[in-house]
C-alpha positions, 0 to 999 in steps of 0.5 A: 576480399570485401574491404570497406573504403574508410573515409575516416582515414585522412588519405581517403578523405583527402582524395575527395575533399582536397583538389585544385579546380580552376573557376573562371569568371569575368570581373564584370560579373562581380562589378567594381569594388572589393569581393571576397571569394571562396568555395564550398564542396559537398560530397555524399553517397549511400551505403555500398558493399565497398563503402559506408554511407557518408556526407561531408562539406568542406570550405576553402579559405576566402580571398579578397579581390578588388575589381577597378574600373 
């Protein structure tokens, strides 16, 4: 059976673009002050027997942090 992976399906799209990844860095890398932090995810692939060509970018919600001395 040859079925295409349908990225238009919200459940399939969620598999690739909704995830929880921890990113660690030192506050000293940012410096003192208020900073907005967000993330961007980009996924793409060429057409295969099981999937159509696809590319998409998703953005997280930004958060604001304050680094004090």
